[in-house]
LOVO-378700 format. One record per residue: residue number from 1; z negated, y negated, x negated of N, C-alpha, C in turn. Coordinates in nm, 4 decimals, m for minus. Each point is the difference from the previous one (the first is absolute). Example, Ala and Ser with C-alpha at 12.3 -4.5 7.8 and 13.67 -1.06 7.14 Angstrom:
LOVO-378700
+-----+----------+----------+----------+----------+----------+----------+----------+----------+----------+
: num :      n.Z :      n.Y :      n.X :     ca.Z :     ca.Y :     ca.X :      c.Z :      c.Y :      c.X :
+-----+----------+----------+----------+----------+----------+----------+----------+----------+----------+
:   1 :  m0.7800 :   0.5690 :  m1.3190 :   0.0000 :  m0.1190 :   0.0890 :   0.0000 :  m0.1200 :  m0.0900 :
:   2 :   0.0720 :  m0.1050 :   0.0350 :  m0.0060 :  m0.1190 :  m0.0820 :  m0.0730 :  m0.1090 :   0.0770 :
+-----+----------+----------+----------+----------+----------+----------+----------+----------+----------+
//
This chain:
LOVO-378700
+-----+----------+----------+----------+----------+----------+----------+----------+----------+----------+
: num :      n.Z :      n.Y :      n.X :     ca.Z :     ca.Y :     ca.X :      c.Z :      c.Y :      c.X :
+-----+----------+----------+----------+----------+----------+----------+----------+----------+----------+
:   1 :  m9.8063 : m14.2122 : m10.9317 :   0.1100 :   0.0955 :   0.0050 :  m0.0357 :   0.1289 :  m0.0753 :
:   2 :  m0.0626 :  m0.0159 :  m0.1152 :  m0.0390 :   0.1160 :  m0.0792 :  m0.1069 :   0.0818 :   0.0717 :
:   3 :  m0.0934 :  m0.0703 :   0.0678 :  m0.1033 :   0.0692 :   0.0769 :   0.0617 :   0.0839 :   0.1111 :
:   4 :   0.0989 :  m0.0552 :   0.0648 :   0.0664 :   0.0707 :   0.1102 :   0.0638 :   0.1292 :  m0.0495 :
:   5 :   0.0656 :  m0.0046 :  m0.1127 :   0.0644 :   0.1192 :  m0.0557 :  m0.1045 :   0.1031 :  m0.0405 :
:   6 :  m0.1097 :  m0.0457 :  m0.0613 :  m0.1063 :   0.0926 :  m0.0398 :  m0.0644 :   0.0652 :   0.1218 :
:   7 :  m0.0246 :  m0.0786 :   0.1054 :  m0.0562 :   0.0561 :   0.1232 :   0.0947 :   0.1013 :   0.0635 :
:   8 :   0.1277 :  m0.0300 :  m0.0037 :   0.1007 :   0.0907 :   0.0551 :   0.0018 :   0.1326 :  m0.0762 :
:   9 :  m0.0016 :  m0.0071 :  m0.1305 :   0.0008 :   0.1216 :  m0.0827 :  m0.1295 :   0.0775 :   0.0188 :
:  10 :  m0.1132 :  m0.0698 :   0.0030 :  m0.1288 :   0.0657 :   0.0209 :  m0.0045 :   0.0682 :   0.1370 :
:  11 :   0.0487 :  m0.0677 :   0.1018 :   0.0033 :   0.0588 :   0.1345 :   0.0896 :   0.1225 :   0.0066 :
:  12 :   0.1119 :  m0.0067 :  m0.0685 :   0.0919 :   0.1136 :  m0.0027 :  m0.0632 :   0.1203 :  m0.0690 :
:  13 :  m0.0669 :  m0.0208 :  m0.1115 :  m0.0650 :   0.1089 :  m0.0742 :  m0.1116 :   0.0605 :   0.0846 :
:  14 :  m0.0821 :  m0.0837 :   0.0611 :  m0.1089 :   0.0514 :   0.0837 :   0.0561 :   0.0766 :   0.1191 :
:  15 :   0.1053 :  m0.0517 :   0.0605 :   0.0631 :   0.0688 :   0.1128 :   0.0561 :   0.1356 :  m0.0394 :
:  16 :   0.0614 :   0.0086 :  m0.1166 :   0.0538 :   0.1276 :  m0.0479 :  m0.1119 :   0.1010 :  m0.0238 :
:  17 :  m0.1094 :  m0.0449 :  m0.0575 :  m0.1125 :   0.0909 :  m0.0267 :  m0.0596 :   0.0505 :   0.1316 :
:  18 :  m0.0242 :  m0.0908 :   0.0933 :  m0.0565 :   0.0402 :   0.1292 :   0.0965 :   0.0926 :   0.0738 :
:  19 :   0.1285 :  m0.0318 :  m0.0020 :   0.1000 :   0.0850 :   0.0652 :   0.0041 :   0.1394 :  m0.0595 :
:  20 :  m0.0074 :   0.0084 :  m0.1317 :   0.0000 :   0.1305 :  m0.0664 :  m0.1211 :   0.0824 :   0.0407 :
:  21 :  m0.1188 :  m0.0639 :  m0.0003 :  m0.1217 :   0.0726 :   0.0354 :   0.0022 :   0.0464 :   0.1452 :
:  22 :   0.0486 :  m0.0842 :   0.0903 :   0.0086 :   0.0392 :   0.1410 :   0.1017 :   0.1128 :   0.0215 :
:  23 :   0.1129 :  m0.0065 :  m0.0687 :   0.1007 :   0.1056 :   0.0124 :  m0.0537 :   0.1326 :  m0.0527 :
:  24 :  m0.0720 :  m0.0051 :  m0.1105 :  m0.0583 :   0.1227 :  m0.0561 :  m0.1027 :   0.0601 :   0.0944 :
:  25 :  m0.0840 :  m0.0840 :   0.0598 :  m0.0993 :   0.0466 :   0.0956 :   0.0668 :   0.0637 :   0.1220 :
:  26 :   0.1037 :  m0.0641 :   0.0526 :   0.0730 :   0.0533 :   0.1149 :   0.0649 :   0.1339 :  m0.0342 :
:  27 :   0.0597 :   0.0100 :  m0.1176 :   0.0655 :   0.1236 :  m0.0420 :  m0.1001 :   0.1140 :  m0.0124 :
:  28 :  m0.1181 :  m0.0283 :  m0.0564 :  m0.1019 :   0.1038 :  m0.0127 :  m0.0455 :   0.0502 :   0.1368 :
:  29 :  m0.0177 :  m0.0913 :   0.0948 :  m0.0413 :   0.0398 :   0.1347 :   0.1075 :   0.0866 :   0.0666 :
:  30 :   0.1260 :  m0.0379 :  m0.0177 :   0.1089 :   0.0782 :   0.0583 :   0.0068 :   0.1398 :  m0.0613 :
:  31 :  m0.0224 :   0.0110 :  m0.1292 :   0.0047 :   0.1302 :  m0.0657 :  m0.1164 :   0.0888 :   0.0445 :
:  32 :  m0.1148 :  m0.0593 :   0.0326 :  m0.1121 :   0.0785 :   0.0508 :   0.0295 :   0.0503 :   0.1411 :
:  33 :   0.0614 :  m0.0839 :   0.0821 :   0.0328 :   0.0394 :   0.1381 :   0.1117 :   0.1029 :   0.0027 :
:  34 :   0.1025 :  m0.0204 :  m0.0794 :   0.1185 :   0.0855 :  m0.0008 :   0.0259 :   0.0506 :  m0.1408 :
:  35 :  m0.0706 :   0.1050 :  m0.0404 :   0.0210 :   0.0491 :  m0.1366 :   0.1405 :   0.0591 :  m0.0158 :
:  36 :   0.0520 :  m0.0013 :  m0.1207 :   0.1321 :   0.0586 :  m0.0216 :  m0.0017 :   0.1504 :   0.0281 :
:  37 :   0.1155 :   0.0538 :   0.0287 :   0.0112 :   0.1417 :   0.0369 :  m0.0356 :   0.0872 :  m0.1191 :
:  38 :  m0.0697 :   0.1092 :   0.0254 :  m0.0332 :   0.0931 :  m0.1078 :   0.0423 :   0.1408 :   0.0416 :
:  39 :  m0.0242 :   0.0964 :  m0.0871 :   0.0480 :   0.1366 :   0.0235 :  m0.0651 :   0.0633 :   0.1223 :
:  40 :  m0.1266 :  m0.0289 :   0.0240 :  m0.0681 :   0.0577 :   0.1163 :   0.0622 :  m0.0503 :   0.1298 :
:  41 :   0.0404 :  m0.1261 :   0.0041 :   0.0648 :  m0.0550 :   0.1195 :   0.1345 :   0.0680 :   0.0247 :
:  42 :   0.0731 :   0.0253 :  m0.1067 :   0.1301 :   0.0671 :   0.0141 :  m0.0201 :   0.1424 :   0.0486 :
:  43 :  m0.0996 :   0.0697 :  m0.0546 :  m0.0293 :   0.1365 :   0.0464 :  m0.0357 :   0.0003 :   0.1476 :
:  44 :  m0.0824 :  m0.0952 :   0.0428 :  m0.0395 :  m0.0072 :   0.1407 :   0.1204 :  m0.0283 :   0.0890 :
:  45 :   0.0881 :  m0.0883 :  m0.0447 :   0.1189 :  m0.0328 :   0.0785 :   0.0910 :   0.1217 :   0.0145 :
:  46 :   0.0223 :   0.0720 :  m0.1098 :   0.0869 :   0.1181 :   0.0058 :  m0.0654 :   0.1102 :   0.0831 :
:  47 :  m0.1315 :   0.0147 :  m0.0098 :  m0.0691 :   0.1016 :   0.0796 :   0.0073 :  m0.0333 :   0.1481 :
:  48 :  m0.0064 :  m0.1276 :   0.0326 :   0.0084 :  m0.0390 :   0.1412 :   0.1386 :   0.0264 :   0.0568 :
:  49 :   0.1003 :   0.0091 :  m0.0868 :   0.1355 :   0.0316 :   0.0453 :   0.0227 :   0.1504 :   0.0070 :
:  50 :  m0.1033 :   0.0773 :  m0.0299 :   0.0114 :   0.1439 :   0.0167 :   0.0418 :   0.0766 :  m0.1235 :
:  51 :  m0.0077 :  m0.0585 :  m0.1164 :   0.0340 :   0.0737 :  m0.1213 :  m0.1136 :  m0.0102 :  m0.0996 :
:  52 :  m0.0168 :   0.1054 :  m0.0732 :  m0.1018 :   0.0027 :  m0.1048 :   0.0698 :  m0.0360 :  m0.1302 :
:  53 :  m0.0243 :  m0.1208 :  m0.0509 :   0.0719 :  m0.0429 :  m0.1207 :  m0.0563 :   0.0627 :  m0.1270 :
:  54 :   0.0892 :   0.0305 :  m0.0922 :  m0.0448 :   0.0464 :  m0.1308 :  m0.0289 :  m0.1231 :  m0.0864 :
:  55 :  m0.0664 :   0.0222 :  m0.1098 :  m0.0327 :  m0.1115 :  m0.0897 :   0.1277 :  m0.0637 :  m0.0548 :
:  56 :   0.1019 :   0.0807 :  m0.0229 :   0.1270 :  m0.0507 :  m0.0515 :   0.0644 :  m0.0948 :   0.1010 :
:  57 :  m0.0035 :   0.0374 :   0.1294 :   0.0582 :  m0.0864 :   0.1031 :  m0.0755 :  m0.1329 :   0.0091 :
:  58 :  m0.1321 :   0.0078 :  m0.0101 :  m0.0804 :  m0.1221 :   0.0065 :   0.0338 :  m0.0906 :  m0.1175 :
:  59 :   0.0136 :   0.0566 :  m0.1182 :   0.0349 :  m0.0792 :  m0.1190 :   0.1385 :  m0.0639 :   0.0152 :
:  60 :   0.0940 :   0.0750 :   0.0598 :   0.1340 :  m0.0549 :   0.0207 :  m0.0041 :  m0.1194 :   0.0954 :
:  61 :  m0.0753 :   0.0123 :   0.1069 :  m0.0115 :  m0.1102 :   0.0962 :  m0.0666 :  m0.1207 :  m0.0657 :
:  62 :  m0.1042 :   0.0241 :  m0.0806 :  m0.0669 :  m0.1102 :  m0.0698 :   0.0971 :  m0.0698 :  m0.0956 :
:  63 :   0.0817 :   0.0774 :  m0.0685 :   0.0980 :  m0.0585 :  m0.0921 :   0.1006 :  m0.0853 :   0.0761 :
:  64 :   0.0437 :   0.0471 :   0.1169 :   0.0926 :  m0.0776 :   0.0808 :  m0.0645 :  m0.1291 :   0.0499 :
:  65 :  m0.1260 :   0.0086 :   0.0431 :  m0.0692 :  m0.1178 :   0.0488 :  m0.0167 :  m0.1030 :  m0.1107 :
:  66 :  m0.0320 :   0.0460 :  m0.1198 :  m0.0202 :  m0.0925 :  m0.1120 :   0.1311 :  m0.0629 :  m0.0452 :
:  67 :   0.1092 :   0.0712 :   0.0175 :   0.1296 :  m0.0519 :  m0.0413 :   0.0425 :  m0.1177 :   0.0872 :
:  68 :  m0.0399 :  m0.0010 :   0.1271 :   0.0443 :  m0.1044 :   0.0923 :  m0.0987 :  m0.1134 :   0.0154 :
:  69 :  m0.1014 :  m0.0062 :  m0.0815 :  m0.0970 :  m0.1105 :   0.0095 :   0.0563 :  m0.1258 :  m0.0576 :
+-----+----------+----------+----------+----------+----------+----------+----------+----------+----------+
//
């Protein structure tokens, strides 16, 4: 009975460690494929809509984006 409990706890700990490492690896790959938005992306988006954004406007949009994360 004691062996069973020890095996269960050991399996749970190993599973948690493996799960954490796999989740971290998956997250890193996703961040490489889809990097978070930056100021250059916002400038490009606003320019594609036909307006030349000032630095102040870009900072305001970045602040709004960060507020809703």
